[in-house]
C-alpha positions as CSV (number, residue, x, y, z in Angstrom):
1,M,-79.9,-47.7,30.0
2,H,-79.1,-44.5,31.9
3,L,-77.1,-41.7,30.3
4,Y,-74.2,-42.5,32.6
5,D,-74.1,-46.1,31.4
6,M,-74.2,-45.0,27.8
7,L,-71.4,-42.5,28.3
8,G,-69.2,-45.2,30.0
9,L,-69.8,-47.6,27.1
10,A,-68.9,-44.9,24.6
11,A,-65.7,-44.1,26.5
12,Y,-64.8,-47.7,26.3
13,F,-65.1,-47.8,22.5
14,I,-63.1,-44.6,22.2
15,L,-60.4,-46.1,24.3
16,L,-60.1,-49.2,22.0
17,V,-59.9,-47.0,18.9
18,W,-57.2,-44.9,20.5
19,I,-55.2,-48.0,21.4
20,G,-55.4,-49.1,17.8
21,Y,-54.2,-45.7,16.6
22,R,-51.2,-45.7,19.0
23,S,-50.3,-49.3,18.2
24,A,-50.2,-48.7,14.5
25,R,-47.0,-46.7,15.1
26,Q,-45.4,-49.8,16.6
27,V,-46.1,-52.0,13.6
28,H,-43.3,-51.7,11.0
29,S,-43.1,-55.3,9.9
30,S,-45.1,-58.5,9.5
31,A,-43.3,-59.9,12.7
32,D,-44.7,-56.9,14.6
33,F,-48.2,-57.6,13.2
34,A,-48.0,-61.3,14.0
35,V,-46.0,-61.9,17.2
36,A,-45.3,-58.4,18.6
37,G,-41.5,-58.7,18.1
38,N,-41.3,-61.6,20.6
39,R,-41.4,-59.3,23.6
40,I,-44.5,-60.4,25.5
41,T,-43.4,-61.3,29.1
42,W,-45.5,-63.7,31.2
43,P,-47.8,-61.2,33.1
44,I,-48.9,-59.7,29.7
45,L,-49.0,-63.2,28.2
46,F,-51.3,-64.4,31.0
47,A,-53.6,-61.4,30.6
48,T,-53.9,-61.5,26.8
49,L,-54.2,-65.3,26.7
50,A,-56.9,-65.3,29.4
51,A,-58.8,-62.5,27.7
52,S,-58.6,-64.3,24.4
53,F,-60.0,-67.7,25.5
54,L,-62.6,-66.3,27.9
55,G,-64.9,-65.1,25.1
56,G,-68.5,-65.4,24.3
57,G,-68.6,-69.1,24.9
58,A,-67.0,-68.8,28.4
59,S,-69.2,-65.9,29.4
60,L,-72.6,-65.8,27.6
61,G,-72.4,-69.4,26.5
62,R,-71.4,-70.8,29.9
63,A,-74.0,-68.7,31.7
64,G,-76.6,-70.0,29.2
65,K,-75.7,-73.6,29.7
66,A,-75.8,-73.2,33.5
67,F,-79.2,-71.6,33.1
68,E,-80.4,-74.7,31.3
69,D,-78.5,-77.5,33.0
70,G,-76.8,-76.3,36.1
71,Y,-73.1,-76.7,37.0
72,V,-72.7,-79.9,35.1
73,F,-71.7,-78.1,31.9
74,M,-69.1,-76.1,33.9
75,F,-67.6,-79.3,35.1
76,A,-67.5,-80.8,31.6
77,A,-66.1,-77.7,30.0
78,S,-63.4,-77.3,32.7
79,A,-61.5,-79.7,30.5
80,F,-60.3,-76.6,28.5
81,P,-58.5,-74.7,31.3
82,I,-57.1,-78.1,32.4
83,A,-55.7,-78.6,28.9
84,T,-54.3,-75.1,29.0
85,I,-52.4,-75.8,32.2
86,L,-51.0,-79.0,30.7
87,A,-50.0,-77.2,27.5
88,G,-48.3,-74.5,29.6
89,L,-46.3,-77.1,31.5
90,Y,-45.3,-79.5,28.6
91,V,-45.8,-77.9,25.2
92,A,-45.7,-74.0,25.3
93,P,-42.1,-73.9,26.5
94,K,-40.9,-76.1,23.7
95,L,-42.5,-73.8,21.1
96,K,-39.6,-71.4,21.7
97,R,-37.2,-73.8,20.1
98,Y,-38.5,-72.7,16.7
99,A,-36.7,-69.5,16.0
100,G,-38.6,-67.1,13.8
101,A,-41.8,-69.1,13.9
102,Q,-45.1,-67.1,13.8
103,T,-47.7,-69.7,13.1
104,V,-48.6,-73.4,13.7
105,G,-47.9,-73.8,9.9
106,D,-44.2,-72.8,10.5
107,I,-43.8,-75.6,13.0
108,M,-45.7,-78.1,10.9
109,Q,-43.5,-77.4,7.9
110,H,-40.4,-77.9,10.0
111,H,-41.5,-81.4,10.9
112,Y,-43.7,-82.5,8.0
113,G,-43.0,-80.4,4.9
114,S,-44.8,-77.8,2.8
115,A,-47.9,-79.9,2.0
116,A,-48.6,-80.3,5.7
117,R,-48.1,-76.5,6.1
118,L,-50.7,-75.8,3.4
119,A,-53.2,-78.3,4.9
120,T,-52.6,-76.7,8.4
121,G,-53.2,-73.2,7.0
122,L,-56.5,-74.2,5.3
123,F,-57.9,-76.0,8.3
124,S,-56.7,-73.4,10.7
125,L,-58.3,-70.6,8.6
126,V,-61.7,-72.3,8.6
127,F,-61.5,-72.9,12.3
128,C,-60.5,-69.3,13.1
129,I,-63.3,-67.9,11.0
130,G,-65.8,-70.2,12.7
131,V,-64.8,-69.2,16.2
132,L,-64.6,-65.6,15.2
133,G,-68.2,-65.9,13.9
134,A,-69.3,-67.2,17.3
135,Q,-67.8,-64.1,19.0
136,A,-69.6,-61.9,16.5
137,L,-72.8,-63.7,17.4
138,A,-72.1,-62.9,21.1
139,V,-71.6,-59.2,20.3
140,G,-74.9,-59.1,18.5
141,T,-76.6,-60.9,21.4
142,L,-75.2,-58.3,23.9
143,F,-76.2,-55.3,21.9
144,N,-79.7,-56.7,21.3
145,A,-80.4,-57.8,24.8
146,V,-79.0,-54.9,26.8
147,L,-79.3,-51.9,24.4
148,G,-82.3,-53.1,22.4
149,V,-80.3,-52.7,19.2
150,D,-81.2,-54.8,16.2
151,F,-79.2,-58.1,16.2
152,A,-77.6,-57.6,12.9
153,T,-76.8,-54.0,13.6
154,G,-75.2,-54.9,16.9
155,I,-73.0,-57.4,15.2
156,I,-71.9,-54.9,12.5
157,A,-71.3,-52.1,15.1
158,G,-69.3,-54.2,17.5
159,M,-67.2,-56.0,14.9
160,A,-66.5,-52.7,13.1
161,V,-64.5,-51.5,16.1
162,V,-62.6,-54.8,16.4
163,L,-61.8,-54.6,12.6
164,L,-60.6,-51.1,13.0
165,Y,-58.0,-51.5,15.8
166,S,-56.9,-55.0,14.8
167,T,-56.3,-54.0,11.2
168,V,-54.2,-50.9,11.9
169,G,-52.4,-52.1,15.0
170,G,-52.0,-55.9,14.5
171,I,-51.1,-58.0,17.4
172,W,-49.7,-55.0,19.3
173,A,-53.2,-53.5,19.4
174,V,-54.8,-56.9,20.2
175,I,-52.5,-57.5,23.1
176,Q,-52.8,-54.0,24.6
177,T,-56.6,-54.0,24.3
178,D,-56.6,-57.5,25.7
179,V,-54.9,-56.3,28.9
180,V,-57.5,-53.6,29.3
181,Q,-60.3,-56.1,28.6
182,F,-58.8,-58.6,31.0
183,L,-58.7,-56.1,33.8
184,M,-62.4,-55.2,33.2
185,L,-63.7,-58.8,33.1
186,A,-61.6,-59.8,36.2
187,L,-63.3,-57.0,38.1
188,C,-66.8,-56.7,36.6
189,L,-67.9,-60.3,36.3
190,P,-67.2,-61.2,39.9
191,L,-68.8,-57.9,40.9
192,T,-72.0,-58.8,39.0
193,M,-72.1,-62.2,40.7
194,V,-71.7,-60.7,44.2
195,I,-74.4,-58.0,43.6
196,T,-77.0,-60.4,42.2
197,L,-76.2,-63.1,44.8
198,Q,-77.1,-60.6,47.5
199,Q,-80.4,-59.8,45.6
200,V,-81.5,-63.5,45.8
201,G,-80.6,-63.7,49.5
202,G,-77.2,-65.3,49.4
203,A,-75.8,-68.7,48.5
204,E,-78.2,-70.7,50.8
205,A,-81.2,-69.0,49.2
206,L,-79.8,-69.7,45.7
207,I,-79.4,-73.4,46.5
208,A,-82.8,-73.6,48.0
209,R,-84.6,-72.1,45.0
210,L,-83.0,-74.4,42.4
211,P,-83.2,-78.2,41.6
212,E,-80.6,-80.3,43.4
213,A,-79.4,-81.6,40.1
214,H,-78.2,-78.1,39.1
215,F,-75.4,-78.4,41.7
216,S,-74.3,-82.0,41.0
217,L,-71.3,-83.2,39.1
218,M,-73.3,-85.1,36.4
219,G,-76.7,-83.2,36.6
220,D,-79.1,-84.8,34.1
221,Y,-76.3,-85.8,31.7
222,S,-75.5,-89.4,30.9
223,L,-71.9,-90.5,31.3
224,A,-71.5,-90.6,27.5
225,A,-72.9,-87.0,27.1
226,F,-70.6,-85.7,29.9
227,L,-67.5,-87.4,28.4
228,S,-68.4,-86.2,24.9
229,I,-68.5,-82.6,26.1
230,F,-65.4,-83.0,28.3
231,I,-63.3,-84.4,25.4
232,A,-64.6,-81.8,23.0
233,F,-63.4,-79.0,25.3
234,L,-60.2,-80.9,26.2
235,L,-59.2,-81.0,22.5
236,G,-61.3,-78.4,20.7
237,E,-59.3,-75.2,21.4
238,T,-56.1,-76.6,22.8
239,L,-53.1,-74.9,21.3
240,V,-55.2,-73.3,18.5
241,P,-53.5,-70.7,16.3
242,P,-54.2,-67.6,18.4
243,Y,-53.0,-69.3,21.6
244,T,-49.9,-70.8,20.0
245,Q,-49.2,-67.4,18.6
246,R,-49.1,-66.0,22.1
247,A,-46.5,-68.5,23.2
248,L,-44.4,-67.7,20.1
249,A,-44.6,-64.0,21.1
250,A,-43.0,-64.7,24.5
251,P,-39.3,-63.9,24.8
252,D,-38.3,-67.4,26.2
253,A,-39.6,-70.7,27.4
254,R,-40.0,-69.6,31.0
255,N,-42.3,-66.8,30.1
256,A,-44.4,-69.0,27.9
257,R,-44.7,-71.7,30.6
258,I,-45.8,-69.3,33.4
259,G,-48.1,-67.2,31.3
260,Y,-49.9,-70.3,29.9
261,S,-50.3,-72.1,33.2
262,I,-51.6,-69.2,35.2
263,A,-54.1,-68.4,32.4
264,G,-55.5,-72.0,32.7
265,L,-55.9,-71.6,36.5
266,F,-57.7,-68.3,36.0
267,G,-60.0,-70.0,33.5
268,L,-61.2,-72.4,36.2
269,L,-62.2,-69.5,38.4
270,F,-63.9,-67.6,35.6
271,Y,-66.0,-70.6,34.6
272,F,-67.3,-70.8,38.1
273,V,-68.2,-67.1,38.1
274,S,-70.0,-67.1,34.7
275,S,-71.9,-70.4,35.5
276,T,-73.0,-69.0,38.9
277,I,-74.3,-65.9,37.1
278,G,-76.4,-68.3,34.9
279,L,-78.0,-69.9,37.9
280,L,-78.7,-66.4,39.4
281,A,-80.4,-65.4,36.2
282,L,-82.6,-68.6,36.3
283,V,-83.8,-67.6,39.8
284,L,-84.5,-64.0,38.8
285,Y,-85.7,-64.4,35.2
286,P,-86.9,-68.0,34.7
287,D,-88.8,-67.3,31.5
288,I,-86.0,-65.9,29.3
289,S,-84.0,-67.9,26.7
290,A,-80.7,-69.4,27.9
291,D,-78.4,-67.2,25.7
292,Q,-80.1,-64.1,27.3
293,A,-79.3,-65.1,30.9
294,L,-76.2,-62.9,31.3
295,P,-77.5,-59.9,29.3
296,A,-80.8,-59.9,31.1
297,L,-79.2,-59.9,34.4
298,V,-76.9,-57.0,33.5
299,R,-79.8,-55.0,32.0
300,S,-82.2,-55.4,34.9
301,A,-80.5,-56.4,38.1
302,L,-77.5,-54.0,38.3
303,P,-77.6,-50.4,39.6
304,V,-77.1,-47.3,37.4
305,G,-73.5,-46.7,36.7
306,I,-72.6,-50.4,37.1
307,T,-74.7,-51.5,34.2
308,G,-72.6,-49.7,31.6
309,L,-69.4,-50.8,33.2
310,V,-70.4,-54.5,33.2
311,L,-71.7,-54.2,29.6
312,A,-68.4,-52.8,28.6
313,A,-66.7,-55.7,30.4
314,L,-68.9,-58.3,28.6
315,L,-68.1,-56.7,25.3
316,A,-64.5,-56.7,26.3
317,V,-64.7,-60.5,27.0
318,V,-66.1,-61.1,23.5
319,M,-64.1,-58.6,21.6
320,S,-60.8,-59.8,23.1
321,T,-61.4,-63.3,21.7
322,A,-62.7,-61.9,18.4
323,D,-59.6,-59.7,17.8
324,S,-57.2,-62.6,18.6
325,Y,-58.8,-65.0,16.1
326,L,-59.1,-62.2,13.5
327,N,-55.4,-61.4,13.7
328,S,-54.4,-65.0,13.7
329,A,-56.6,-65.8,10.7
330,A,-55.0,-63.0,8.7
331,V,-51.5,-64.1,9.6
332,I,-52.3,-67.7,8.8
333,F,-53.6,-66.8,5.3
334,V,-50.6,-64.8,4.4
335,K,-47.8,-66.8,6.1
336,D,-49.1,-70.3,5.4
337,I,-51.0,-70.0,2.2
338,Y,-50.4,-66.8,0.2
339,Q,-46.7,-66.2,0.6
340,P,-45.3,-69.8,0.3
341,F,-47.6,-70.9,-2.5
342,V,-48.6,-67.8,-4.4
343,A,-46.1,-65.0,-3.9
344,P,-42.8,-66.4,-2.4
345,Q,-40.8,-63.3,-3.4
346,M,-43.1,-61.0,-1.5
347,D,-41.3,-58.3,0.5
348,E,-42.0,-57.3,4.1
349,R,-43.9,-54.2,3.2
350,H,-46.2,-56.0,0.7
351,R,-46.8,-58.8,3.3
352,L,-47.9,-56.3,6.0
353,W,-50.4,-54.7,3.7
354,I,-51.8,-58.0,2.5
355,E,-52.2,-59.0,6.2
356,R,-54.2,-55.9,6.9
357,I,-56.4,-56.3,3.8
358,V,-57.1,-60.0,4.6
359,N,-57.9,-58.9,8.2
360,L,-60.8,-56.8,6.9
361,V,-62.0,-59.5,4.5
362,I,-62.0,-62.3,7.1
363,G,-63.7,-60.1,9.6
364,S,-66.5,-59.4,7.1
365,G,-66.8,-63.2,6.4
366,A,-67.2,-63.9,10.2
367,V,-70.0,-61.4,10.4
368,L,-71.9,-63.3,7.7
369,F,-71.2,-66.6,9.6
370,A,-72.7,-65.1,12.7
371,L,-75.9,-64.2,11.0
372,Y,-76.6,-67.9,10.2
373,A,-75.3,-69.6,13.4
374,T,-77.9,-71.0,15.8
375,S,-76.2,-70.4,19.1
376,I,-72.8,-69.4,20.5
377,I,-72.0,-72.8,21.9
378,D,-73.2,-74.6,18.7
379,A,-71.0,-72.3,16.6
380,L,-68.0,-73.2,18.8
381,L,-68.6,-76.9,18.7
382,L,-69.1,-76.8,14.9
383,S,-65.7,-75.0,14.5
384,Y,-63.9,-77.5,16.8
385,V,-64.1,-80.3,14.2
386,F,-61.7,-78.3,12.0
387,W,-58.9,-78.3,14.6
388,A,-58.7,-81.3,16.9
389,P,-59.5,-84.0,14.3
390,T,-57.0,-82.5,11.9
391,I,-54.0,-80.6,13.3
392,L,-53.8,-81.0,17.0
393,I,-52.4,-84.6,17.3
394,P,-49.6,-84.3,14.7
395,F,-48.8,-80.8,16.0
396,V,-48.4,-82.0,19.7
397,L,-46.5,-85.1,18.6
398,A,-44.1,-83.0,16.6
399,V,-43.4,-80.5,19.4
400,V,-43.2,-82.9,22.3
401,F,-41.5,-85.9,20.7
402,D,-39.8,-84.3,17.7
403,L,-41.5,-86.7,15.2
404,K,-41.0,-86.2,11.5
405,C,-43.1,-88.2,9.0
406,R,-44.7,-86.3,6.2
407,R,-47.0,-89.1,5.1
408,A,-48.2,-89.8,8.6
409,A,-49.1,-86.2,9.3
410,L,-50.8,-85.4,6.0
411,L,-52.8,-88.7,5.8
412,A,-53.8,-88.3,9.5
413,M,-55.0,-84.8,8.9
414,L,-57.0,-85.7,5.8
415,A,-58.5,-88.8,7.4
416,G,-59.5,-86.9,10.5
417,A,-61.2,-84.2,8.5
418,L,-63.0,-86.6,6.3
419,T,-64.2,-88.7,9.2
420,S,-65.5,-85.7,11.1
421,L,-67.4,-84.3,8.1
422,L,-69.0,-87.6,7.2
423,W,-69.8,-88.3,10.9
424,Q,-71.6,-85.0,11.3
425,W,-73.1,-84.3,7.9
426,G,-72.9,-87.7,6.0
427,P,-76.0,-89.5,4.8
428,F,-75.9,-92.3,7.4
429,E,-76.4,-90.0,10.5
430,L,-73.4,-91.7,12.2
431,E,-73.3,-89.2,15.1
432,Q,-76.8,-89.9,16.2
433,A,-76.6,-93.7,15.6
434,S,-73.3,-94.2,17.5
435,G,-73.7,-91.6,20.2
436,L,-70.1,-90.6,19.4
437,S,-69.4,-86.9,18.5
438,A,-67.8,-86.1,15.1
439,L,-64.9,-84.5,16.9
440,I,-64.1,-87.6,18.9
441,A,-64.5,-89.9,15.9
442,G,-62.2,-87.6,13.9
443,V,-59.6,-87.5,16.6
444,L,-59.6,-91.3,17.0
445,V,-59.1,-91.8,13.3
446,N,-56.4,-89.2,13.2
447,I,-54.5,-91.0,15.9
448,L,-55.0,-94.4,14.3
449,V,-53.8,-93.3,10.9
450,F,-50.8,-91.4,12.2
451,T,-49.7,-94.3,14.3
452,L,-50.1,-96.9,11.5
453,V,-48.4,-94.8,8.9
454,Y,-45.6,-93.7,11.2
455,R,-44.9,-97.3,12.2
456,R,-44.9,-98.4,8.6
457,Y,-42.2,-95.8,7.8
458,A,-40.6,-95.6,11.2
459,T,-37.0,-95.9,10.0
460,K,-37.3,-93.4,7.3
461,A,-39.4,-91.1,9.5
462,R,-36.7,-90.8,12.1
463,S,-34.4,-89.4,9.5
464,G,-37.1,-87.1,8.0
465,E,-37.1,-88.9,4.7
466,V,-40.9,-89.4,4.4
């Protein structure tokens, strides 16, 4: 990289640390650390939410999948922004009914009791650490591919900056850096696509140089494979703790609805941009590995001065997701596990310090996870089995229909988790034998158990007795 590019990248990291330092002065309580005092209006909510879910999977991972399979993976994965739009219209506004809520566990306890809160906290924590590890993996990939830095060193260097500003500044620092990172990715990724599209001779030349299947709806996927991916992305990250936390940080239902819905629409556009970049990389560098598609294009195809800016934007994409999951995991541990079950008399100052310490510990654990994950998308899909098959269905039913049945929620969560784990790692290889993913199997069992138990105790459930 040219000196100008290196200086631009260094300036970006300095800016993040400076934001963290300034944000630390705004954090006086755990509520400031967790939900920014409930003062995030919809334009900021849109920017921080979009920056949070457009991470390594949506950029490097989506480009890599398009490199391998064409647009088909984009069509299948578009289920997530669609789910975000639906959540914005029908679920996010209702989250503002829960005064003082900071986590999914707060809402689950309101409907299903303290045992459901503990189970929610544990499953959410594992899920957040897994997704955070996928983002750490993406950071290492970028440093290695573009700067030639050792993979492990790149992970440690990039995550050290995230740990620094998210620990001292909490959600205030996360949101402010997310806005900066959103502006960078909204400018630089489309710019990268336009520059490289001109290099290959325009859209017609791109289409002519690739297999026709790369532009079809189904590509080489079977219907079962397409639906499996579609459902995984439809449910896998919907209303996960960091995104629910954003809605809870909004001042009212209107801001939550607008911010969420626009973020979903932007996600559809971003998926198209990152997937097109993957196709452009296939034309220009057909012999590289899939996860290197976007980094290789940034390193070799962009002019001096633009390379450093786009690399900073790519790091921004990944780090904005990493900091969100890191902050959320720390808040979940303290609010849903440590305080209610270990130290119920903990004061506000003590809780804030514990959240900061846990932030550091969880970030370190995610780095270790990243060193053993095989790919960014695999790490994400692995993490999804700890959310959709366990918490999502009871959570949505509680918020939308005001259901209250402790037995139904707890048994459904445990049955969904056990099914997913046995389906994916059990001795009978059920996932391969059935062709049904562990996530889908777990969700189906979760719905079935919740429905049967709720109907069994319907009268008592409506009064909140079970």
